[in-house]
Residue frames relative to the residue before (quaternion, step in Angstrom):
aa qw qx qy qz dx dy dz
M 1.0000 0.0000 0.0000 0.0000 0.00 0.00 0.00
P 0.4418 -0.7510 0.4397 0.2178 3.47 -0.90 0.93
D 0.5912 0.6456 -0.3219 0.3607 3.44 1.28 -0.31
G 0.5029 -0.6803 0.3701 0.3837 3.62 1.46 0.08
T 0.4854 0.6511 -0.4302 0.3942 3.63 1.16 0.75
E 0.3619 0.7411 -0.5165 0.2302 3.44 1.18 0.27
G 0.8154 0.2155 -0.1820 0.5056 3.53 -0.89 0.93
A 0.3815 0.7098 -0.4852 0.3395 3.52 1.21 0.16
D 0.3596 -0.7326 0.5374 0.2125 3.64 -1.02 0.70
A 0.5840 -0.5915 0.3912 0.3950 3.52 -1.02 0.46
T 0.6841 0.4936 -0.2930 0.4500 3.59 1.22 -0.49
D 0.5981 0.5851 -0.3097 0.4516 3.49 1.45 -0.43
N 0.3047 -0.7531 0.5468 0.2024 3.54 -0.96 0.58
G 0.7942 0.2692 -0.1967 0.5080 3.62 0.98 -0.01
P 0.7041 -0.4773 0.3186 0.4183 3.53 -1.36 0.04
R 0.1815 -0.7876 0.5884 0.0236 3.58 -1.05 0.72
T 0.4565 -0.7016 0.4583 0.2988 3.63 -0.76 1.00
P 0.5681 -0.5898 0.4414 0.3669 3.63 -1.04 0.77
G 0.8027 0.3047 -0.2400 0.4530 3.51 -1.16 0.80
T 0.6220 0.4577 -0.4035 0.4907 3.71 1.05 0.28
I 0.3317 -0.7340 0.5760 0.1395 3.33 -1.51 0.54
S 0.4362 -0.7086 0.4737 0.2885 3.48 -0.88 0.83
P 0.6142 -0.5699 0.3458 0.4223 3.56 -1.02 0.62
K 0.6155 0.5353 -0.3956 0.4221 3.59 0.96 -0.61
D 0.6749 0.4699 -0.3093 0.4775 3.58 0.85 -0.90
R 0.6015 0.5653 -0.3599 0.4348 3.63 1.04 -0.67
E 0.6548 0.5380 -0.2660 0.4593 3.47 1.05 -0.97
K 0.6372 0.5467 -0.2736 0.4693 3.45 1.07 -0.92
F 0.6293 0.5520 -0.2773 0.4717 3.49 1.10 -0.96
R 0.6751 0.4756 -0.2990 0.4782 3.60 0.94 -0.94
Q 0.6159 0.4781 -0.3988 0.4827 3.67 0.89 -0.72
R 0.6858 0.4871 -0.3611 0.4026 3.69 0.62 -0.82
A 0.6340 0.5152 -0.3331 0.4708 3.59 1.06 -0.79
A 0.6565 0.4974 -0.3157 0.4712 3.58 0.85 -0.78
D 0.6411 0.4811 -0.3185 0.5060 3.68 0.96 -0.74
L 0.6471 0.4960 -0.3546 0.4577 3.64 0.90 -0.67
N 0.6526 0.5243 -0.3044 0.4545 3.53 0.99 -1.04
R 0.6592 0.5000 -0.3330 0.4522 3.66 1.00 -0.73
R 0.6340 0.5472 -0.2965 0.4590 3.54 1.04 -0.76
I 0.6310 0.5333 -0.2789 0.4896 3.47 0.99 -0.94
G 0.6416 0.5181 -0.2702 0.4970 3.61 0.96 -1.04
S 0.7362 0.4209 -0.2831 0.4480 3.62 0.66 -0.83
A 0.6146 0.5382 -0.3281 0.4743 3.58 1.30 -0.56
R 0.6666 0.4993 -0.3168 0.4539 3.66 1.09 -0.65
G 0.4511 -0.6787 0.4684 0.3413 3.57 1.19 -0.63
P 0.6995 -0.4566 0.3152 0.4505 3.61 -1.20 0.11
E 0.4635 -0.6498 0.5410 0.2650 3.44 -1.21 0.71
P 0.5123 -0.6526 0.4667 0.3063 3.66 -1.00 0.58
E 0.5095 -0.6977 0.3808 0.3295 3.46 -0.72 1.05
E 0.8121 -0.0044 0.0312 0.5826 3.43 1.02 -0.84
R 0.4902 -0.6734 0.4661 0.2983 3.58 -1.18 0.63
G 0.5949 0.5677 -0.4105 0.3941 3.67 0.97 0.19
G 0.4757 0.6822 -0.4574 0.3148 3.60 -0.99 -0.42
R 0.8224 -0.2903 0.1654 0.4604 3.53 -1.16 -0.48
A 0.5963 0.5252 -0.3897 0.4655 3.69 1.01 -0.46
A 0.6522 0.4986 -0.3165 0.4753 3.67 0.87 -0.66
A 0.6414 0.4899 -0.3307 0.4891 3.56 1.00 -0.77
N 0.6697 0.4892 -0.3368 0.4459 3.64 0.92 -0.78
S 0.6878 0.4738 -0.3107 0.4538 3.65 0.86 -0.69
R 0.6170 0.5373 -0.3337 0.4682 3.51 1.30 -0.54
A 0.6536 0.5210 -0.3022 0.4583 3.46 1.12 -0.73
M 0.6249 0.5338 -0.2901 0.4904 3.50 1.10 -0.83
S 0.6256 0.5295 -0.2992 0.4886 3.55 1.05 -0.75
Y 0.6381 0.4912 -0.3148 0.5025 3.61 0.95 -0.79
G 0.6759 0.5068 -0.3075 0.4379 3.62 0.96 -0.95
F 0.6808 0.4658 -0.3093 0.4731 3.66 0.88 -0.86
R 0.6365 0.4893 -0.3607 0.4747 3.61 1.06 -0.62
M 0.5635 0.5464 -0.3876 0.4834 3.83 0.97 -0.61
V 0.7012 0.4932 -0.2746 0.4354 3.55 0.61 -1.06
A 0.6890 0.4846 -0.2529 0.4759 3.47 0.89 -0.92
D 0.6509 0.4554 -0.3521 0.4949 3.63 1.02 -0.61
F 0.6207 0.5292 -0.3539 0.4576 3.62 0.91 -0.75
V 0.6820 0.4630 -0.3221 0.4656 3.72 0.65 -0.95
A 0.6777 0.4983 -0.3501 0.4121 3.57 0.77 -0.96
A 0.6652 0.4944 -0.3470 0.4390 3.61 0.74 -0.95
I 0.6403 0.4614 -0.3798 0.4825 3.76 0.86 -0.55
M 0.6384 0.5367 -0.3372 0.4368 3.62 0.86 -0.84
V 0.6620 0.5138 -0.2914 0.4614 3.60 0.87 -0.85
G 0.6455 0.5249 -0.2778 0.4802 3.46 1.05 -0.91
G 0.6957 0.4712 -0.2811 0.4635 3.44 0.89 -0.81
I 0.6101 0.5513 -0.3022 0.4821 3.60 1.09 -0.73
I 0.6585 0.4563 -0.3250 0.5025 3.66 0.89 -0.95
G 0.6574 0.4941 -0.3300 0.4635 3.75 0.82 -0.96
Y 0.6561 0.5037 -0.3552 0.4354 3.66 0.74 -0.73
F 0.7055 0.4193 -0.2613 0.5080 3.62 0.70 -1.04
G 0.6108 0.5244 -0.3815 0.4543 3.78 0.92 -0.52
D 0.6630 0.4907 -0.2907 0.4849 3.59 1.05 -0.79
Y 0.5809 0.5513 -0.3370 0.4950 3.55 1.17 -0.87
L 0.7457 0.4487 -0.2597 0.4185 3.69 0.57 -1.08
F 0.7892 0.3323 -0.1489 0.4946 3.57 0.86 -0.96
G 0.3847 -0.7412 0.4712 0.2838 3.67 1.22 -0.22
T 0.3985 0.7363 -0.4723 0.2757 3.64 0.98 0.59
G 0.5776 -0.5887 0.4469 0.3466 3.61 0.94 0.53
P 0.7608 -0.4265 0.2433 0.4244 3.63 -1.22 -0.27
W 0.4009 0.7697 -0.4426 0.2256 3.48 1.26 0.06
L 0.6455 0.4785 -0.3137 0.5059 3.62 0.95 -0.87
L 0.6387 0.5614 -0.3314 0.4087 3.63 0.95 -0.88
I 0.6302 0.5540 -0.2529 0.4817 3.42 1.03 -1.07
F 0.6800 0.5145 -0.2566 0.4550 3.52 0.79 -1.21
F 0.7478 0.4187 -0.2086 0.4712 3.62 0.81 -0.97
L 0.5652 0.5295 -0.3979 0.4917 3.47 1.18 -0.36
V 0.6384 0.5171 -0.2994 0.4852 3.55 0.85 -0.92
L 0.6403 0.5301 -0.2912 0.4735 3.63 0.83 -0.96
G 0.6831 0.4614 -0.2783 0.4929 3.60 1.02 -1.11
F 0.6179 0.5534 -0.3569 0.4296 3.58 1.02 -0.52
I 0.6530 0.4986 -0.2806 0.4962 3.46 1.05 -0.92
A 0.6481 0.5170 -0.3183 0.4597 3.63 0.84 -0.73
G 0.6465 0.4831 -0.3238 0.4937 3.57 1.07 -0.95
V 0.6395 0.4725 -0.3906 0.4640 3.77 0.72 -0.68
R 0.6522 0.5117 -0.3395 0.4445 3.67 0.93 -0.97
N 0.6285 0.5538 -0.3348 0.4315 3.74 1.00 -0.68
V 0.6625 0.4565 -0.2914 0.5175 3.51 1.06 -1.16
M 0.7013 0.4348 -0.3645 0.4316 3.73 0.52 -0.52
Q 0.5762 0.5087 -0.4050 0.4952 3.67 1.11 -0.27
S 0.6834 0.5037 -0.2958 0.4380 3.55 0.81 -0.92
Y 0.6590 0.4872 -0.3367 0.4636 3.54 1.11 -0.68
Y 0.6583 0.4629 -0.3384 0.4877 3.63 0.99 -0.61
R 0.6097 0.5300 -0.3749 0.4547 3.60 1.03 -0.32
M 0.6224 0.5536 -0.2924 0.4697 3.49 1.19 -0.96
Q 0.6612 0.4926 -0.3068 0.4754 3.68 1.04 -0.99
A 0.6125 0.5494 -0.3343 0.4596 3.65 1.01 -0.79
D 0.6659 0.5188 -0.2757 0.4597 3.55 0.91 -0.93
M 0.6700 0.4521 -0.2824 0.5167 3.55 0.88 -1.05
T 0.6580 0.4966 -0.3479 0.4465 3.71 0.70 -0.78
A 0.6638 0.4953 -0.3109 0.4663 3.62 1.03 -0.74
A 0.6764 0.4993 -0.2777 0.4648 3.56 1.14 -0.74
T 0.7941 0.2856 -0.1822 0.5047 3.54 0.89 -0.76
G 0.4999 -0.6671 0.4013 0.3794 3.62 1.16 0.03
G 0.6774 -0.5364 0.2723 0.4234 3.46 1.26 0.29
D 0.5599 0.5678 -0.3210 0.5110 3.37 1.63 0.13
I 0.1588 0.8219 -0.5147 0.1853 3.43 0.36 1.45
G 0.7829 -0.1571 0.1120 0.5914 3.57 1.36 0.22
R 0.1572 -0.7835 0.5939 0.0934 3.48 -0.98 0.71
D 0.5490 -0.5881 0.4944 0.3289 3.55 -1.39 0.60
L 0.5061 -0.6205 0.4862 0.3499 3.51 -1.25 0.58
P 0.5326 -0.5785 0.4452 0.4283 3.64 -0.99 0.43
P 0.6489 -0.5519 0.3346 0.4030 3.69 -1.23 0.56
E 0.6834 0.4947 -0.3481 0.4086 3.69 0.90 -0.58
T 0.7322 0.4169 -0.2930 0.4519 3.69 1.05 -0.27
R 0.4548 0.6976 -0.4276 0.3517 3.54 1.30 0.20
D 0.2765 -0.7255 0.5893 0.2234 3.59 -1.02 0.60
D 0.0128 -0.8090 0.5864 -0.0385 3.67 0.10 1.19
């Protein structure tokens, strides 16, 4: 429209620049956004009070498990690689490969045991050593 009323609202009495929102429309938008935020919040359910507790313990245990597996596999792979290249350089057949694979296996088991003992120490420090109790003798299913 050539009269300068482009973007004029039905409730406004004068021209408005394109891209601006009237205060009434702005308030309606804020109300709709607040209502949408409230509905999304109710659909998600209550937020956990804290990030600690059982979920943190489970993720920490999974982290320890993955680390143990990675340490074990890495030790065997390093032993195998050293043995393979040792056999290649010295022409000793599969003997260095076998020796270093066994050595890598032993190192991997040792790493897993050290990680396990470290995990036990961390859990004992975090729980005060109270990580479970035996059942009394009269309630056991023997």
